[in-house]
KOLKE-703421 format. One line per 10 residues: their letters; for each residue x negated, y, z of C-alpha. Coordinates in steps of 0.05 Angstrom, whole numbers, plus 32768, in hexadecimal, padded with zeros to 4 digits. Layout:
% KOLKE-703421
A = X/Y/Z | ...
***
This chain:
% KOLKE-703421
MDEEDRLSSL = 7EA9/8377/828B | 7ECD/833E/8261 | 7EAC/831C/8235 | 7EBC/832F/81E5 | 7EF0/8304/81C8 | 7ECE/82F8/818C | 7F05/82C5/8174 | 7F3C/82F9/8174 | 7F10/8326/8153 | 7F11/82FA/8112
PDSLLVEILS = 7F45/8310/80D3 | 7F87/82F5/80D4 | 7F7D/82CD/8097 | 7F48/82A2/80BB | 7F69/8299/8102 | 7FA0/827A/80D7 | 7F79/824C/80B8 | 7F59/8237/80F7 | 7FA3/822D/8112 | 7FB5/81FE/80D5
LLPLNNAAAT = 7F87/81CD/80F1 | 7FAE/81C7/812E | 7FF0/81A2/813A | 8027/81D1/8131 | 8041/81D1/8174 | 7FF8/81DD/8191 | 7FED/8216/815E | 8030/8235/8175 | 801E/8232/81BC | 7FE3/8266/81B1
SALSHRWVSL = 8013/829A/81AC | 8010/82A1/81F7 | 7FBE/82B2/81F1 | 7FD5/82FD/81E6 | 7FF6/8331/81B6 | 7FC1/8322/8182 | 7FD7/82DB/817D | 8022/82E4/8185 | 8037/82DD/813A | 7FF5/82BD/8117
WTQLPRLKID = 8012/8272/811C | 804F/8288/80F8 | 8021/8291/80B7 | 800C/8250/80B8 | 7FFE/822D/8069 | 8002/81E8/8085 | 802E/81C3/80BB | 802A/8184/80DE | 805E/8164/8109 | 8054/812C/8129
SDIPIFDLDS = 808D/8115/815A | 8073/80D6/816B | 8075/80DE/81BC | 807A/80A0/81E2 | 80C2/8098/81E7 | 80D1/8052/81F7 | 8118/8056/821C | 8142/808F/8201 | 8177/807A/822E | 8153/809A/826F
DSCKERFHES = 8166/80E1/827E | 811A/80F9/8279 | 810C/80DA/8237 | 8155/80F7/821C | 8135/813A/8237 | 80FA/8133/8216 | 8115/8127/81D6 | 8141/8159/81D3 | 8102/818B/81E9 | 80E1/816E/81B2
IATFNHILQH = 8114/817B/8174 | 8126/81C4/819A | 80D8/81D6/8194 | 80CC/81C0/8150 | 810D/81EA/813F | 80F8/8223/8160 | 80B1/8220/8136 | 80D0/8217/80F4 | 80FB/8251/80FE | 80C9/8282/810F
LTSPNIHTFD = 809D/8270/80D4 | 808A/82B2/80A7 | 805F/828E/8078 | 807C/8292/8033 | 8055/8262/8021 | 8047/821F/803C | 8018/81F0/801B | 8027/81B5/8043 | 8053/8195/806F | 8048/8158/8093
LHFHYPNLDI = 8084/813C/80B9 | 8080/80F9/80E9 | 80C6/80E0/810E | 80B5/80AD/813D | 80F0/8096/8166 | 80FB/8051/815C | 813A/8047/8190 | 8176/807F/8189 | 81B1/807C/819D | 81E7/80A2/8165
EQFNVCSASL = 81E3/80E4/8184 | 8197/80E4/8181 | 8194/80C7/813B | 81C9/8101/812E | 819F/8134/8148 | 8162/8120/8121 | 8183/8119/80DE | 81A3/8161/80E7 | 815E/817E/8100 | 8140/815D/80C4
ISWIPLLCVR = 8172/8173/8094 | 816A/81B8/80AC | 8120/81BB/80A9 | 8114/81A7/8061 | 8136/81E2/8040 | 8112/8211/806A | 80D5/81F5/8051 | 80E5/81E9/8004 | 80EF/8232/8000 | 80AC/823F/800F
NPAILKVGSV = 808B/821D/7FD6 | 806F/81E1/7FF6 | 8033/81B5/7FCE | 8038/817E/7FFF | 8075/8166/801F | 8070/812C/8046 | 80AD/810D/8072 | 80A4/80C8/809A | 80CB/80AE/80C9 | 80DE/806F/80FA
ILQNTGRHFI = 8127/8082/810D | 8149/8044/8120 | 8190/804A/8140 | 81A1/8015/8175 | 81D8/8005/8151 | 81C0/7FF8/810D | 8197/8017/80D4 | 81B3/8054/80B8 | 8199/808C/8083 | 818C/80D3/8088
TLPSCIFETH = 81A4/80F1/804B | 816C/8128/8038 | 8178/8167/8019 | 8173/8166/7FC7 | 814D/81A8/7FC7 | 8115/8175/7FD1 | 811C/8160/7F82 | 811D/81A3/7F6D | 80E9/81CC/7F8D | 80B1/81DB/7F54
SIVNLDLCGF = 807A/81E0/7F7C | 8073/819E/7F9E | 8031/817A/7F84 | 8038/813E/7FB8 | 8079/8121/7FD1 | 8077/80E5/8004 | 80BA/80D4/8028 | 80B8/8092/8053 | 80EF/8083/807D | 813E/8071/807C
FYCKLPESGI = 814E/80AB/8046 | 8181/80A9/801A | 8175/80D8/7FD8 | 81A6/80F6/7FAB | 81A0/812A/7F78 | 81AD/816F/7F7B | 81F1/818E/7F65 | 81CD/819C/7F1D | 81C5/8154/7F14 | 817E/816A/7F01
VNLPNLKTLS = 813D/8152/7F20 | 810B/8189/7F15 | 80BE/8174/7F31 | 8094/8193/7EF9 | 8053/8192/7F22 | 8059/8150/7F4E | 801A/8125/7F44 | 8024/80F3/7F81 | 8064/80D4/7F90 | 8074/80A1/7FCD
FFAVDFDPKV = 80AF/8081/7FE5 | 80B7/8050/8017 | 80FC/8030/8032 | 8121/806A/800F | 8164/805D/7FED | 8178/8083/7FB4 | 81B4/809B/7F8E | 81AB/806E/7F4E | 81A9/80B1/7F1E | 816C/80C4/7F4A
LRTLFKSCPL = 8141/808D/7F2C | 815D/8093/7EE9 | 8148/80DB/7EE5 | 810D/80E1/7F13 | 80D4/80CA/7EF3 | 80EA/80EF/7EB0 | 80E4/812F/7ED4 | 809B/8122/7EEF | 806D/8132/7EB3 | 8030/8133/7EDF
LETLCLRLDL = 803A/80FC/7F0D | 7FF6/80D7/7F12 | 8004/80A6/7F56 | 8044/8080/7F61 | 8051/8058/7F9C | 809B/8035/7FAA | 80B7/8008/7FDA | 80F8/7FFE/7FC8 | 8138/7FD4/7FD0 | 815D/7FCE/7F90
GEDQVLDISA = 81A1/7FB6/7F7F | 81AE/7F79/7F52 | 81A5/7F89/7F09 | 8192/7FD2/7F10 | 815A/7FE8/7EDB | 8120/8016/7EF2 | 8100/8041/7EBE | 80C2/8059/7ED4 | 80A8/8083/7E90 | 8064/80AF/7EAA
PKLNFLTIGM = 803B/80C3/7E72 | 8002/80D8/7E9F | 8007/809B/7ED8 | 7FCD/807E/7EEE | 7FDC/805A/7F35 | 801E/8033/7F3E | 802D/8005/7F79 | 8078/7FE8/7F7C | 808D/7FBF/7FB8 | 80D3/7FA6/7FAE
TGPSYRSKIV = 8101/7F8B/7FE9 | 8149/7F6A/7FF1 | 8171/7F4C/7FBF | 8159/7F68/7F80 | 8141/7F2A/7F5B | 8167/7F3F/7F1A | 8158/7F8D/7F1D | 8125/7F9D/7EE0 | 80F0/7FCE/7EE1 | 80D4/7FE8/7EA2
IDAPLLEVMA = 808F/800F/7EA1 | 8077/803D/7E73 | 8032/805A/7E8A | 8002/8052/7E50 | 7FC7/8072/7E81 | 7FD1/8041/7EB8 | 7F93/802E/7ED9 | 7FA9/800F/7F1A | 7FEA/7FED/7F26 | 8000/7FC1/7F6A
LIDCVALYSF = 8044/7F95/7F60 | 8052/7F7C/7FA8 | 8082/7F49/7FB6 | 80A1/7F4F/7F73 | 80E7/7F3A/7F76 | 80F5/7F5D/7F31 | 80EE/7F5B/7EEC | 80B3/7F7F/7ECE | 80A7/7F96/7E88 | 807C/7FC1/7E64
VNIPPNLQKA = 8088/7FF7/7E25 | 8040/7FF8/7E14 | 800B/7FD3/7E2F | 7FD9/8000/7E58 | 7F9A/7FFD/7E35 | 7F70/801B/7E69 | 7F8C/7FF3/7EA9 | 7F4F/7FE3/7EDD | 7F6D/7FBA/7F17 | 7FB1/7F99/7F1E
TIQFFDPEKV = 7FCE/7F73/7F57 | 8009/7F47/7F52 | 801D/7F29/7F96 | 8059/7EFB/7FAC | 8068/7EF6/7FF3 | 8094/7EBD/7FE8 | 807D/7E8F/7FB0 | 80BC/7E6A/7FB0 | 80E1/7EA2/7F8E | 80AA/7E9C/7F4E
GVYLTSIPDL = 80DD/7E73/7F28 | 810E/7EA8/7F24 | 80D9/7ED6/7F03 | 80B8/7E9F/7ECF | 80E5/7EB9/7E91 | 80C7/7EFE/7E9F | 807F/7EEF/7EAE | 8062/7EEE/7E6A | 807A/7F33/7E67 | 805C/7F49/7EA1
LQGISKAKSI = 8019/7F26/7E94 | 8015/7F46/7E53 | 8022/7F8A/7E6C | 7FE4/7F82/7E9B | 7FBA/7F5F/7E6D | 7F84/7F93/7E5F | 7F73/7F95/7EA7 | 7F26/7F8C/7EBF | 7F3C/7F72/7F02 | 7F74/7F46/7F16
TFGNNLAVFN = 7F8F/7F2D/7F5F | 7FC4/7EF8/7F60 | 7FDD/7EEA/7FA4 | 8001/7EB4/7FBB | 8019/7EA6/7F75 | 7FEF/7E76/7F50 | 8035/7E5A/7F2D | 8022/7E93/7EFB | 7FEE/7E60/7EDD | 800D/7E1F/7EDF
DLNPEDANVW = 8057/7E2F/7ED6 | 805C/7E54/7E99 | 807D/7E33/7E5C | 8047/7E18/7E29 | 805C/7E4C/7DF5 | 8054/7E87/7E2E | 800E/7E68/7E45 | 7FE8/7E89/7E08 | 7FF6/7ECB/7E2E | 7FB4/7EC1/7E51
SLFCNLTHLK = 7F8C/7EC7/7E10 | 7F9F/7F12/7E10 | 7F73/7F23/7E51 | 7F35/7F39/7E2C | 7F1C/7F68/7E5B | 7F23/7F43/7E9F | 7EE0/7F3A/7EC1 | 7EFC/7F34/7F08 | 7F2E/7F08/7F29 | 7F45/7EFE/7F6A
LVLDKEYGDW = 7F77/7ECA/7F8E | 7F99/7ECC/7FCC | 7FA5/7E7E/7FD0 | 7FE0/7E5B/7FE6 | 7FD7/7E1D/800F | 800B/7DF4/7FE9 | 7FE1/7DEC/7FAD | 7FA6/7DB1/7FAA | 7F7F/7DB1/7F6A | 7F91/7DF9/7F5C
GATIPSCLLN = 7F49/7E0E/7F36 | 7F61/7DE4/7EFA | 7F9A/7E0C/7EF0 | 7F74/7E4A/7EDE | 7F71/7E56/7E98 | 7F30/7E48/7E71 | 7F3B/7E85/7E45 | 7F33/7EAC/7E8D | 7EF7/7E83/7EA6 | 7ED1/7E8F/7E6D
KLKSIELCAM = 7ECB/7EE2/7E76 | 7ECE/7EE5/7EC2 | 7E96/7F04/7EE4 | 7EAB/7F09/7F2B | 7EE2/7EDA/7F4A | 7EF9/7EE0/7F94 | 7F1B/7EAD/7FB5 | 7F44/7EBA/7FF9 | 7F68/7E93/8032 | 7F3F/7E5B/8015
NGDEDDVESV = 7F50/7E14/804A | 7F0B/7DEF/8037 | 7F26/7DAF/8029 | 7F11/7D7A/7FF7 | 7F48/7D99/7FC3 | 7F20/7DE1/7FC7 | 7EE2/7DC5/7FBD | 7EF8/7DA4/7F81 | 7F15/7DE2/7F65 | 7EDB/7E08/7F75
KYILGNANVL = 7EB3/7DD2/7F4B | 7EE6/7DDA/7F10 | 7EDD/7E25/7F14 | 7E91/7E21/7F16 | 7E8B/7DF4/7EE1 | 7EB0/7E18/7EAF | 7EAB/7E64/7EBF | 7E6A/7E66/7E95 | 7E57/7EB9/7EA1 | 7E6B/7EBD/7EEA
DKLHITPFAN = 7E3E/7EE3/7F16 | 7E62/7EE2/7F58 | 7E8F/7EB1/7F83 | 7EA7/7ECE/7FC1 | 7ECB/7EA4/7FF0 | 7EF5/7EB2/8031 | 7F0E/7E6E/804E | 7F4D/7E74/806F | 7F4C/7E68/80BD | 7F81/7E71/80F8
PRRYGRSVLW = 7F65/7EA4/8129 | 7F80/7E7C/8165 | 7F5E/7E3F/8150 | 7F12/7E4E/8156 | 7EE0/7E20/816F | 7EB0/7DEB/815A | 7EDA/7DC9/8128 | 7EE4/7E0C/8102 | 7E98/7E15/8102 | 7E88/7DCF/80E9
KEYKFCGDLF = 7EBF/7DD5/80B1 | 7EA0/7E1A/809A | 7E5A/7DFB/809B | 7E71/7DBF/8073 | 7E9A/7DE4/8040 | 7E57/7E0D/8031 | 7E32/7DD8/802A | 7E64/7DB7/7FF8 | 7E66/7DF7/7FD3 | 7E1B/7E0A/7FCD
TLPRISVTCK = 7E0C/7DC8/7FAF | 7E3E/7DCA/7F72 | 7E26/7DCD/7F28 | 7E33/7E11/7F0E | 7E35/7E1E/7EC3 | 7E22/7E65/7ED0 | 7DD3/7E65/7EE2 | 7DDC/7EB0/7F01 | 7E18/7E98/7F2E | 7E11/7EAB/7F76
IEFDGVYFRA = 7E44/7E90/7FAB | 7E5A/7EBC/7FE1 | 7E7D/7E9A/8022 | 7E96/7ECD/8057 | 7EB4/7EA3/808C | 7EC3/7EA9/80DC | 7E81/7E97/80F4 | 7E4C/7EA7/80C0 | 7E40/7EC5/807F | 7E1A/7E99/804A
SSYGPQNESG = 7E05/7E9F/7FFE | 7DE2/7E72/7FD3 | 7DC4/7E8C/7F90 | 7DAE/7E5F/7F4A | 7DD2/7E1A/7F3E | 7DD1/7DDD/7F6C | 7DB3/7E07/7FA6 | 7D6D/7E10/7F88 | 7D6D/7E53/7FAA | 7D9A/7E6F/7FE3
CSEIDWLKSQ = 7D9F/7E90/8022 | 7DD1/7E94/805F | 7DD6/7EBA/809D | 7E02/7EBD/80DC | 7E2E/7F00/80DA | 7E27/7F19/8123 | 7E5D/7F48/811E | 7E8F/7F0B/8127 | 7E65/7EEE/8160 | 7E9D/7F02/8193
TWPALNEDDD = 7EB7/7EBF/8174 | 7E7F/7E90/818E | 7E92/7E89/81D5 | 7ED4/7E59/81B8 | 7E9D/7E2A/819D | 7E9F/7E0C/81E9 | 7EE1/7E03/81E4 | 7F08/7DC8/81C0 | 7F3F/7DE4/818C | 7F65/7D9F/8187
ESDE = 7F42/7D85/8149 | 7F0B/7D57/813B | 7EC2/7D6F/813B | 7EAA/7D3E/8100
***
């Protein structure tokens, strides 16, 4: 007697939930099990399509055949869906080496798939792609129905997509809470109306290439998480932020001019990162506006842009006195700066409970800078230091440099009797409590013990 098929005896609703945990093509393949399973997969409420198949040479006949088969399979699956509501649609295309014919196939497929999903009331809509044509970068114009699908709560677009307004000229996303755009291009009218049409927006992540002199107004009354990354020649573009509930903000490679309608009073963490310090001069006239906008933050990270401390005009330097809530400061150091510690305003050092210093060289200038900090940060509880090290240059000189640097650090006088120094190096971690090493401890980080064999080799540096 055949064993009882206990799985097939489960109700449809439960079986559909089980199938929704599988990749879409695997879920569809279950239709071959029996008549009981033929149409179950068509009721899936969550769809994940991952076309990241290993196609490295799309010029070969076999790879071309596999490419077209995968597109045809996804077309067949989406055309046979019967569920009136699709909670999640997560599509990932990864075809990095397309010719023009294959690019057109991908573009046409994507353009036909999205409207099929938008009419099924999706809450989460994610479309990510790496679609590069051999002859250059081309954008796929996405159907505008994305911007008038009321049910969307989470919209994530990542790839060379172009977005335009619906024919009505209106963006209507009343339930949207999370919005992420990466490498997406826009009709300027979309950006002018988008954020005003998302009254519930809480999380916004943008990686944009704005044109010269373009103005972007981010007005979001409920926004609490904001990340903006700028690329391209947008030195004179302007971004105006009106987000009174903002709590976390990161401005990465800020090739733009930033200003705030109102200072966010509950800002917890801000990150300001310039990848090209040489461009800092472009922003100096607007940096006071940016600093004033983040002046209520409790934690701030500055990356490769210590110029904000010493290149401001004297009349603008008073902006640092506004940082009344700041207790944590993290600096990713630029190797070109020497005695950088003395550039940190004393009005900040007097408030800081915790300081992180990343990518330090461990030279005499760094020791002097740390000495200045320890001598002026009178309420400091912790100073955490991560040295700069080239992973190709491990050896005895690196170990000796770390050891000597720690020795210098731990003997420096500290105005704060509660200050702890933590050193997190390549070869070991060490810490010291109390002024002038009255008490201390150190330990080897054995998790990094794989670097120790390099000690038997020279690294072309003296072992002083």
